[in-house]
C-alpha positions as CSV (number, residue, x, y, z in Angstrom):
1,M,30.5,-90.0,-48.9
2,L,30.6,-91.0,-52.7
3,I,31.8,-88.4,-55.2
4,V,30.7,-89.1,-58.8
5,P,32.8,-87.0,-61.5
6,P,30.9,-85.6,-64.3
7,R,32.7,-87.7,-66.9
8,P,31.9,-91.4,-67.0
9,E,35.5,-92.3,-67.8
10,R,36.6,-91.3,-64.4
11,A,35.9,-93.4,-61.4
12,P,33.8,-92.4,-58.4
13,V,35.7,-91.3,-55.2
14,S,34.5,-92.7,-52.0
15,L,35.2,-90.7,-48.8
16,R,34.7,-92.1,-45.2
17,F,34.4,-89.9,-42.1
18,P,34.2,-90.9,-38.4
19,T,30.7,-90.8,-36.9
20,W,31.5,-87.8,-34.6
21,V,32.3,-85.5,-37.5
22,L,28.7,-85.0,-38.5
23,P,27.6,-83.9,-35.0
24,L,30.5,-81.7,-34.7
25,F,29.8,-80.1,-38.1
26,L,26.1,-79.6,-37.1
27,I,27.3,-77.8,-33.8
28,L,29.6,-75.7,-35.7
29,L,26.9,-74.7,-38.2
30,L,24.4,-74.0,-35.5
31,G,27.2,-71.9,-33.6
32,F,27.8,-70.0,-36.9
33,F,24.0,-69.1,-37.4
34,L,23.8,-68.1,-33.6
35,A,26.9,-65.9,-33.9
36,V,25.4,-64.3,-37.2
37,G,22.1,-63.8,-35.3
38,Y,23.7,-62.1,-32.4
39,F,25.8,-59.9,-34.7
40,V,22.6,-58.8,-36.6
41,D,20.7,-58.2,-33.4
42,S,23.6,-56.2,-31.9
43,R,23.9,-54.2,-35.0
44,G,20.2,-53.5,-34.9
45,N,20.3,-52.3,-31.2
46,L,23.3,-50.1,-32.0
47,E,21.4,-48.5,-35.0
48,R,18.3,-47.9,-32.8
49,E,20.6,-46.4,-30.0
50,L,22.3,-44.3,-32.7
51,A,19.0,-43.1,-34.0
52,Q,17.8,-42.3,-30.5
53,Y,21.0,-40.4,-29.7
54,R,20.7,-38.4,-33.0
55,R,17.2,-37.5,-31.9
56,I,18.5,-36.4,-28.6
57,V,21.1,-34.3,-30.2
58,S,18.8,-32.8,-32.6
59,L,16.3,-32.0,-29.7
60,E,19.1,-30.6,-27.7
61,D,20.2,-28.4,-30.7
62,S,16.8,-27.2,-31.1
63,R,16.4,-26.4,-27.4
64,Q,19.7,-24.5,-27.3
65,R,18.8,-22.6,-30.5
66,E,15.5,-21.7,-28.9
67,M,17.3,-20.7,-25.6
68,R,19.6,-18.5,-27.7
69,E,16.6,-16.8,-29.3
70,T,15.0,-16.4,-26.0
71,I,18.2,-14.9,-24.3
72,L,18.4,-12.5,-27.3
73,A,14.7,-11.5,-27.0
74,Q,15.2,-11.1,-23.2
75,Q,18.2,-8.9,-23.7
76,E,16.2,-6.7,-26.1
77,E,13.2,-6.7,-23.6
78,A,15.7,-5.8,-20.8
79,K,17.0,-2.9,-22.8
80,R,13.5,-1.7,-23.7
81,L,12.4,-2.0,-20.1
82,A,15.5,-0.1,-18.9
83,E,14.8,2.7,-21.3
84,Q,11.1,2.8,-20.0
85,V,12.3,2.9,-16.5
86,A,14.6,5.7,-17.2
87,Q,12.0,7.7,-19.1
88,F,9.3,7.0,-16.4
89,Q,11.9,8.1,-13.7
90,E,12.7,11.3,-15.7
91,G,9.0,12.0,-16.1
92,L,8.1,11.5,-12.4
93,A,11.2,13.6,-11.4
94,E,9.9,16.4,-13.6
95,V,6.4,16.1,-12.3
96,D,7.7,16.1,-8.7
97,Q,10.0,19.1,-9.4
98,L,7.0,21.1,-11.0
99,S,4.8,20.1,-8.2
100,D,7.4,21.3,-5.7
101,Q,7.7,24.6,-7.6
102,V,4.0,25.1,-7.6
103,R,3.5,24.1,-3.8
104,Q,6.4,26.5,-3.0
105,M,4.8,29.3,-5.0
106,M,1.5,28.7,-3.2
107,G,3.1,28.3,0.2
108,L,2.2,24.6,0.6
109,V,4.8,22.7,2.6
110,T,3.5,19.1,1.9
111,P,1.4,17.8,-1.0
112,T,-1.4,16.5,1.3
113,P,-4.7,18.2,0.9
114,T,-5.0,21.3,2.9
115,P,-8.1,22.4,4.8
116,T,-10.2,25.2,3.2
117,A,-12.5,27.6,4.7
118,T,-15.4,29.5,3.5
119,L,-16.6,32.7,5.2
120,T,-20.3,33.7,5.1
121,V,-21.1,37.1,6.3
122,T,-24.6,37.9,7.5
123,I,-25.2,41.5,8.4
124,A,-26.9,41.7,11.8
125,S,-29.9,44.0,12.5
126,E,-29.2,47.5,13.5
127,G,-28.2,47.9,17.1
128,A,-26.2,44.7,17.4
129,A,-22.7,44.7,18.5
130,V,-20.6,45.1,15.5
131,G,-22.7,38.1,12.9
132,G,-22.2,35.5,10.5
133,Q,-20.3,32.3,10.7
134,V,-17.0,30.8,9.6
135,A,-17.2,27.1,8.7
136,M,-14.1,25.0,8.2
137,S,-14.5,22.1,5.5
138,P,-11.8,19.6,4.8
139,G,-10.5,20.3,1.6
140,A,-2.1,2.0,-5.7
141,T,-1.6,-1.2,-6.7
142,A,1.3,-2.5,-8.8
143,V,0.4,-3.4,-12.3
144,P,2.1,-6.7,-13.4
145,L,3.6,-6.7,-16.9
146,S,3.0,-9.6,-19.4
147,R,6.0,-11.6,-20.4
148,A,6.8,-13.1,-23.9
149,T,6.6,-16.9,-24.1
150,S,8.1,-19.5,-26.3
151,S,6.5,-22.6,-27.8
152,R,7.3,-24.4,-24.4
153,G,5.2,-21.9,-22.4
154,Q,6.3,-19.0,-20.2
155,R,9.9,-18.5,-20.3
156,P,12.0,-17.8,-17.3
157,S,12.7,-14.0,-16.8
158,M,16.4,-12.8,-16.6
159,G,17.4,-11.0,-13.5
160,M,17.6,-7.6,-15.2
161,V,14.2,-8.0,-16.9
162,S,12.6,-9.1,-13.6
163,A,14.2,-6.2,-11.7
164,N,13.1,-3.7,-14.4
165,E,9.6,-5.1,-14.5
166,Q,9.4,-4.8,-10.6
167,Q,10.7,-1.2,-10.7
168,L,8.2,-0.2,-13.5
169,A,5.4,-1.9,-11.4
170,V,6.4,0.0,-8.4
171,M,6.3,3.3,-10.3
172,E,3.0,2.5,-11.9
173,G,1.7,1.7,-8.4
174,A,2.8,5.3,-7.3
175,L,1.0,6.9,-10.3
176,P,-2.4,7.2,-8.3
177,L,-0.5,9.1,-5.6
178,H,1.1,11.4,-8.1
179,T,-2.3,11.9,-9.8
180,E,-4.0,12.7,-6.4
181,T,-1.2,15.1,-5.6
182,L,-1.5,16.9,-8.9
183,N,-5.3,17.0,-8.6
184,T,-4.9,18.5,-5.2
185,L,-2.5,21.2,-6.5
186,I,-4.8,21.9,-9.4
187,A,-7.8,22.4,-7.0
188,E,-5.8,24.5,-4.7
189,A,-4.4,26.7,-7.5
190,N,-8.0,27.1,-8.8
191,K,-9.2,28.3,-5.4
192,R,-6.3,30.8,-5.3
193,L,-7.0,31.9,-8.8
194,E,-10.6,32.7,-7.9
195,R,-9.3,35.2,-5.2
196,I,-7.0,36.9,-7.6
197,D,-8.2,39.9,-9.7
198,P,-8.2,38.9,-13.4
199,G,-6.4,42.2,-14.2
200,K,-3.5,41.0,-11.8
201,R,-2.8,37.6,-13.5
202,T,-2.2,38.6,-17.2
203,T,1.5,37.8,-16.9
204,K,3.4,34.9,-15.4
205,E,5.2,37.4,-13.1
206,Q,2.1,38.9,-11.9
207,L,0.5,35.6,-11.3
208,E,3.5,34.4,-9.4
209,Y,3.7,37.5,-7.2
210,E,-0.1,37.3,-6.4
211,M,0.3,33.6,-5.6
212,K,3.1,34.5,-3.2
213,L,1.0,37.2,-1.6
214,L,-1.7,34.6,-0.9
215,A,0.8,32.2,0.6
216,A,2.3,35.0,2.8
217,A,-1.0,36.5,3.8
218,P,-2.4,36.1,7.3
219,N,-4.8,33.2,6.8
220,L,-6.0,32.0,10.3
221,Q,-9.0,32.9,12.3
222,P,-8.3,35.4,15.1
223,L,-10.8,33.7,17.4
224,D,-11.6,30.1,18.4
225,G,-14.9,28.4,17.3
226,D,-17.2,29.9,14.8
227,P,-17.6,33.6,15.7
228,G,-20.4,35.5,14.0
229,V,-19.5,38.4,11.6
230,S,-21.5,41.5,12.5
231,S,-19.9,44.0,10.1
232,G,-18.0,43.2,6.9
233,F,-15.3,45.0,5.0
234,G,-16.4,47.9,3.0
235,Y,-18.8,50.8,3.2
236,R,-21.5,50.6,6.0
237,V,-23.9,52.8,7.9
238,L,-23.1,53.2,11.6
239,N,-25.0,55.7,13.7
240,K,-26.6,57.0,10.6
241,V,-23.3,57.8,9.2
242,R,-22.0,56.2,6.0
243,E,-18.3,55.2,6.4
244,F,-15.8,52.7,4.9
245,H,-15.1,50.0,7.4
246,E,-11.4,48.9,7.0
247,G,-11.8,45.4,8.6
248,I,-14.4,42.9,9.8
249,D,-16.1,42.8,13.2
250,F,-16.5,39.4,15.0
251,S,-19.3,39.2,17.6
252,I,-17.6,37.8,20.7
253,W,-18.1,38.2,24.4
254,Y,-15.7,39.6,26.9
255,G,-12.4,37.8,27.6
256,A,-12.2,35.6,24.5
257,K,-8.7,34.6,23.3
258,V,-7.5,36.9,20.4
259,M,-4.9,35.1,18.4
260,A,-2.2,36.2,15.9
261,T,-3.2,35.0,12.5
262,R,0.4,34.9,11.2
263,D,4.0,34.9,12.5
264,G,5.3,38.5,12.9
265,K,6.5,41.3,15.1
266,V,4.3,43.5,17.4
267,I,4.9,47.0,16.1
268,S,2.2,48.5,18.2
269,A,0.5,47.5,21.5
270,G,-1.5,50.1,23.4
271,W,-4.4,52.6,23.4
272,R,-5.4,53.9,20.0
273,Q,-8.1,56.6,19.4
274,G,-11.5,55.1,18.3
275,Y,-9.9,51.5,18.5
276,G,-9.4,51.2,22.1
277,W,-6.7,48.6,23.4
278,T,-5.1,47.5,20.1
279,V,-2.3,45.3,18.8
280,E,-0.7,45.6,15.4
281,I,1.6,43.0,14.1
282,Q,4.0,43.3,11.0
283,H,4.3,40.3,8.8
284,E,6.2,39.4,5.7
285,M,5.7,40.9,2.0
286,G,4.2,44.1,3.5
287,F,1.2,42.5,5.4
288,S,0.2,43.7,8.8
289,T,-2.8,42.8,11.1
290,L,-4.7,44.8,13.6
291,Y,-6.8,43.6,16.6
292,A,-8.8,46.2,18.2
293,H,-11.5,47.0,21.1
294,N,-9.6,44.4,23.4
295,S,-10.1,44.4,27.2
296,R,-6.6,43.4,27.9
297,L,-3.3,43.2,25.8
298,L,-0.9,40.2,26.5
299,V,2.0,41.3,24.3
300,K,4.3,44.4,24.2
301,K,5.8,46.2,21.3
302,G,8.7,44.5,19.8
303,A,7.6,40.9,20.7
304,L,7.9,38.2,18.2
305,V,4.8,36.2,17.9
306,K,3.8,32.9,16.1
307,A,0.5,32.2,14.3
308,G,-1.9,31.0,16.9
309,D,-0.3,32.7,19.9
310,V,-2.8,34.6,22.3
311,I,-2.1,38.3,22.0
312,A,-5.1,39.8,23.7
313,R,-8.5,39.4,25.4
314,S,-11.6,40.6,23.6
315,G,-13.6,43.5,24.9
316,S,-15.5,46.7,23.9
317,T,-13.0,49.5,24.4
318,G,-12.8,52.5,22.2
319,R,-15.6,53.5,19.7
320,S,-17.8,50.3,20.1
321,T,-21.4,49.5,20.6
322,G,-20.7,46.2,22.4
323,P,-18.1,43.4,22.9
324,H,-16.6,42.4,19.6
325,L,-13.2,42.1,17.9
326,H,-12.3,44.4,15.0
327,Y,-9.8,42.6,12.8
328,E,-7.9,44.3,9.9
329,I,-5.4,43.2,7.4
330,Q,-3.3,45.9,5.5
331,L,-1.1,45.4,2.6
332,N,1.7,48.0,2.2
333,G,-0.3,50.4,4.4
334,K,-3.7,49.9,2.6
335,P,-6.6,48.0,4.1
336,V,-7.7,44.7,2.2
337,D,-10.6,42.5,2.7
338,P,-9.5,39.8,5.2
339,T,-11.9,37.4,3.7
340,K,-9.8,37.3,0.6
341,Y,-7.0,35.6,2.6
342,M,-8.8,33.6,5.3
343,G,-8.9,29.9,4.8
344,F,-5.6,29.1,3.3
345,N,-3.9,27.3,6.1
346,T,-0.5,27.1,4.3
347,G,1.3,25.6,7.2
348,E,-0.5,22.2,6.6
């Protein structure tokens, strides 16, 4: 290697190197560039990994922030649903309490629809044993609630939210039953109101008393099947004499089962002028029933009987034109129309 100085007065300098120096220098130079290249590539990879990590951290922060918002929203939803459940339960409890009070006032034991009866009286031709006919006629799906969703779709529900939603769904599913029960009570109340004199339901106290009377009144049929009614309650002409008939007469043959129409105590069992062999039973709230013209009595005075118990056998004793049953209901000693109370089977 010859080094020429910039000034001509100075002599050039000549350097000699061994032949192995140049390959070594080239090798070192190549190694340097390779090292630089590796460093640059490693730095690029680290920067890319760092950028990816930053994206992951940013995504995780966003997800956690969204989860926090979701949790807060679910807590608010759980609180709102808990309030709805409490209000719903309170409302249903009030409805059930009111229904129980109404059923108790009307003498209904259960909220199931009760059988009703209609009595059609057809006056028989003159000379028939003092018919008509009595006919008996028979009286939810849970709703799923929608849930709020995030930008990722439907979010998972918290346990409290899910429990409240299920409880609400169960109560909503019970609503049709409550509605049916209330409709039944309304229909039953309307039927009773139709049988109460408008002048006796002007106040709440009067209405409650009349409802209790209907509930306590003898309400069953005194005979099996569909006996005909040969003479109704009220004025009639018998043997060309106009008289007030204090009960109703059922056309029935000898020996038919005569049954008590309400629980009570037998206060009379024996022969009575005009009525023949007669049973009289005292019931609650001033009601009493009388079963006359029997051929045989099966109870004695002082006996306690249940509704449906057989107390006598039908006949034609006393002042009678033929075999039949004379049936009376008295309230505080005054005769009342039995058809007003027949048909309310309050034991159902």
